[in-house]
C-alpha positions in Angstrom: 5.0 -12.7 -11.5 1.4 -12.3 -11.7 -0.2 -9.1 -13.1 -4.0 -7.4 -12.2 -6.0 -4.0 -13.1 -6.1 -0.6 -11.3 -8.7 0.9 -14.2 -6.5 0.5 -17.5 -3.0 -0.2 -15.7 -1.5 -3.7 -15.3 0.4 -4.2 -11.8 2.8 -6.8 -10.2 0.9 -8.4 -7.8 3.6 -7.8 -5.3 4.3 -4.2 -4.9 7.1 -2.0 -3.6 6.0 1.1 -0.9 9.0 3.4 -1.5 8.8 5.3 2.4 12.1 4.4 2.8 13.6 6.1 0.7 14.8 9.2 2.1 15.0 7.8 5.2 16.3 5.2 5.7 18.1 4.5 2.4 20.2 7.3 0.7 19.8 7.5 -3.0 22.7 4.9 -4.4 20.3 2.0 -1.5 17.2 2.9 -3.7 18.3 2.5 -6.2 19.4 -1.4 -5.8 16.1 -2.0 -4.2 14.5 -0.3 -6.7 16.9 -2.2 -9.8 15.8 -5.5 -7.9 12.3 -5.0 -7.6 11.8 -4.1 -11.7 14.6 -7.7 -12.1 12.5 -9.6 -10.3 9.4 -8.7 -12.2 7.8 -6.3 -9.9 7.0 -3.0 -11.7 4.2 -1.1 -9.3 6.4 1.4 -7.7 4.2 3.1 -5.0 5.2 6.7 -3.0 4.1 10.0 -1.9 5.9 13.9 -2.3 5.4 13.5 1.5 8.0 10.6 1.6 11.8 11.4 3.0 10.1 14.9 2.6 9.8 14.8 -0.9 13.2 12.8 -1.6 11.6 9.7 -2.5 10.1 10.8 -5.7 13.6 11.9 -6.3 15.1 8.9 -5.4 12.9 7.4 -8.4 12.9 9.8 -10.9 17.3 9.1 -10.4 16.4 5.4 -10.4 14.0 5.0 -13.1 15.7 7.0 -15.6 16.0 4.9 -19.2 13.8 2.1 -17.2 10.5 4.5 -17.2 8.5 1.6 -19.8 9.1 -0.8 -17.5 6.9 1.4 -14.4 4.3 1.8 -13.5 4.2 4.5 -11.2 1.4 5.4 -8.5 2.1 8.7 -6.2 -0.1 10.4 -3.3 -0.3 14.1 -2.5 -2.7 15.7 -0.1 -0.1 15.4 3.9 1.6 18.5 4.6 4.7 18.9 2.6 4.7 22.3 4.6 2.6 24.4 5.9 1.6 25.8 2.6 2.1 22.8 0.2 -0.7 20.3 2.1 -4.5 19.2 1.5 -7.2 19.4 -2.2 -7.7 22.2 -3.5 -8.0 22.5 -6.7 -4.9 24.7 -7.2 -3.1 23.2 -5.2 -3.8 19.3 -7.2 -2.7 21.0 -10.1 0.6 22.3 -8.0 1.4 19.4 -6.2 1.1 17.3 -9.4 3.4 19.4 -11.9 6.0 19.0 -8.4 5.8 15.3 -8.4 6.2 15.0 -12.3 9.3 17.2 -11.8 10.9 15.0 -8.8 10.0 12.2 -10.4 11.5 13.1 -13.8 8.6 12.4 -15.9 5.6 13.4 -17.9 2.8 11.2 -16.5 1.9 9.8 -13.1 0.2 6.2 -13.5 -1.6 6.3 -10.6 -2.3 10.0 -8.5 -3.7 9.8 -5.2 -5.0 11.5 -2.9 -3.6 10.4 0.0 -6.2 11.6 2.7 -9.9 12.8 2.6 -10.0 16.6 3.0 -13.2 17.7 4.7 -12.7 21.3 3.8 -12.7 20.7 0.2 -16.1 19.6 -2.1 -15.0 16.1 -3.5 -16.2 17.2 -6.5 -14.1 20.3 -6.8 -10.8 17.8 -6.5 -12.1 15.5 -8.4 -12.6 17.7 -11.5 -9.2 19.0 -11.2 -7.7 15.3 -11.2 -9.9 15.1 -14.0 -7.7 17.7 -16.3 -5.1 16.3 -14.9 -6.3 13.2 -16.9 -7.7 15.2 -20.3 -4.3 16.5 -20.1 -2.2 12.8 -20.3 -0.5 14.1 -16.8 -2.2 11.5 -15.0 -3.9 8.1 -16.2 -5.2 7.2 -13.2 -6.1 8.4 -10.1 -7.4 6.6 -7.1 -7.7 7.4 -3.1 -6.2 6.4 -0.1 -7.8 6.3 3.8 -11.2 7.0 2.9 -14.0 5.2 4.6 -16.9 3.5 2.6 -18.8 6.9 3.2 -16.2 8.7 1.9 -15.8 6.1 -1.3 -19.7 6.8 -2.1 -19.4 10.2 -1.8 -16.5 10.8 -4.5 -18.4 7.5 -6.9 -21.5 10.1 -6.5 -19.8 13.4 -7.4 -18.0 12.0 -10.9 -19.4 14.3 -13.4 -20.7 11.9 -16.7 -18.0 11.2 -18.6 -15.2 12.4 -16.3 -12.1 10.3 -13.8 -13.1 8.3 -11.2 -11.4 7.1 -8.4 -10.3 3.2 -9.7 -7.9 2.6 -6.3 -8.2 3.1 -2.8 -5.0 2.3 -0.4 -5.7 1.5 3.3 -4.6 -0.2 5.9 -5.8 -4.6 5.6 -3.4 -7.3 6.6 -4.0 -11.0 8.6 -4.2 -8.7 12.0 -5.6 -5.7 10.7 -9.2 -6.6 8.9 -11.6 -3.8 10.1 -11.8 -3.2 5.7 -13.9 -6.0 5.5 -16.2 -4.5 7.3 -17.3 -1.9 4.6 -14.8 -0.5 2.5 -13.8 -4.3 1.3 -17.4 -4.9 -0.4 -17.9 -1.3 -1.6 -14.8 -1.8 -3.7 -16.4 -5.1 -5.2 -19.6 -3.7 -5.9 -17.7 -0.5 -7.6 -15.6 -2.1 -9.6 -12.8 -0.3 -7.3 -9.5 -1.4 -6.4 -8.0 -2.0 -3.1 -4.3 -2.1 -2.3 -2.8 -3.2 1.5 -0.8 -1.1 3.1 1.1 -2.6 5.7 0.2 -5.9 4.7 3.5 -7.3 7.3 1.1 -5.5 10.3 4.6 -3.2 11.1 6.4 -6.5 10.8 4.9 -9.0 13.1 4.1 -11.0 9.6 8.0 -11.3 8.5 8.9 -14.1 10.8 11.2 -11.9 12.5 8.7 -11.7 16.2 8.4 -14.2 18.6 6.4 -14.4 21.4 8.7 -13.9 24.5 11.5 -12.6 22.6 12.4 -8.4 22.1 11.1 -7.1 18.6 14.4 -6.8 16.5 17.2 -4.2 16.7 16.1 -1.1 14.4 12.2 -2.5 13.6 9.8 0.3 13.6 7.9 -1.5 16.7 11.7 -1.4 18.7 11.5 2.2 18.3 7.5 2.6 19.1 6.1 4.2 22.3 2.9 1.4 21.8 5.9 -1.2 21.3 4.5 -3.3 24.5 0.8 -3.1 23.0 2.0 -4.5 19.5 3.8 -7.4 20.9 0.9 -8.1 23.6 0.0 -11.7 24.6 -2.9 -12.2 22.8 -1.4 -10.5 19.8 1.7 -12.8 19.9 -0.1 -15.6 20.0 -2.2 -15.0 17.1 1.3 -15.1 15.3 2.9 -17.8 16.9 -0.6 -20.2 15.6 0.0 -18.9 12.1 3.5 -19.2 11.5 2.9 -22.8 12.7 0.3 -23.2 10.5 1.9 -21.7 7.3 5.1 -24.0 8.2 2.9 -27.1 8.5 2.4 -26.9 5.0 6.1 -25.8 4.0 5.6 -22.3 3.8 6.5 -19.3 5.9 4.5 -16.6 7.2 5.6 -13.9 5.1 3.9 -15.7 2.3 0.9 -16.7 4.5 0.5 -12.9 4.4 0.8 -12.1 0.9 -0.8 -14.8 0.0 -4.1 -14.6 1.9 -4.5 -11.2 0.9 -4.2 -12.1 -2.9 -6.4 -14.7 -2.1 -9.3 -11.7 -2.0 -9.9 -10.9 -5.9 -10.2 -7.0 -4.9 -7.1 -6.9 -3.8 -4.5 -5.7 -7.1 -1.4 -5.4 -5.5 0.4 -6.0 -2.1 2.5 -2.9 -1.0 5.5 -4.2 0.7 7.9 -2.0 1.7 12.3 -3.2 1.0 15.8 -2.1 2.4 17.8 -4.9 0.5 17.8 -6.4 -2.7 17.6 -9.7 -0.7 14.1 -8.6 1.0 13.0 -7.3 -2.7 13.8 -11.1 -3.9 11.9 -12.8 -0.9 8.5 -10.1 -1.1 8.7 -11.1 -4.9 8.4 -15.0 -4.4 6.3 -14.6 -1.5 2.8 -14.8 -3.2 2.4 -18.0 -5.2 0.9 -19.7 -2.3 -3.2 -20.3 -3.3 -4.7 -20.9 -0.3 -7.9 -23.2 -0.4 -11.3 -22.7 1.3 -10.2 -25.0 4.0 -6.9 -22.8 4.6 -8.7 -20.0 4.5 -11.5 -20.9 7.1 -8.4 -22.6 9.4 -6.3 -18.8 9.3 -10.2 -16.9 10.1 -10.2 -19.2 12.4 -7.1 -18.1 14.0 -7.1 -14.9 14.0 -10.8 -15.0 15.1 -9.1 -16.0 18.4 -7.2 -13.1 18.7 -9.4 -10.6 18.2 -12.1 -12.3 20.9 -9.3 -12.5 23.2 -8.4 -8.1 22.3 -12.0 -7.6 22.6 -11.9 -8.7 25.8 -9.7 -6.2 27.5 -11.2 -3.1 26.2 
């Protein structure tokens, strides 16, 4: 498994998103997925205090006991755990970190991320609290999630001399969701910030399990969504079918295309994908080896641009 850098951290180019733990998976099933990830070269585990109503962190802590040195551990704070535990006030940042450390059964978090901006708290105050955690050795690097380019600029400008700065931003990005390309990714390149895409498979549409004219697979996120019809609109499914054909004509799957396309950008450090079984882990771990040529990248853009124009025409 190749690795890339998030600040001082060296992470596998395929990461494991842990939002299924404590939700779709119990402790034993979560441990099997984590063991499979580590055994297949995936060292980057990304969770949040709210995942599984805090159970995700607990299950991870249990699973990595004795293997902590094999893991680059990322978690997040800021979204509501309950009515009191939420936001980015300095006193809460410290409390949230201590809670996560306890649940994860570790003395440090490798990458500690604010889950979303908190407009009620000046960013310099949040950064100050995070810097203290870094200085105390409880956190190695800090990052953010769901930040716009303007919010990233404000955070970069608020870093005191010698203070900890955001080394990563985690936003939605995939073949079918290209919004970060407008501002956030160019800014990451300019500032030397790693980009971590979530929903890299566009809620499953890029797995190859969704086909035009067929119902969404039972148990999938889209199958239970009120926006199922919107997600599987004809123009979007046309793009999916075209991408499947493109990948298969070159001896690959659309899943391999989804991972490898994201990693064709040097600013993308790791593609974070969830998994519910060791088999899925093995598939994800082997999906990032396709080195796309410039010609192939242009062909992919043409396929996606047709779908985006069709969507724009409906608005």
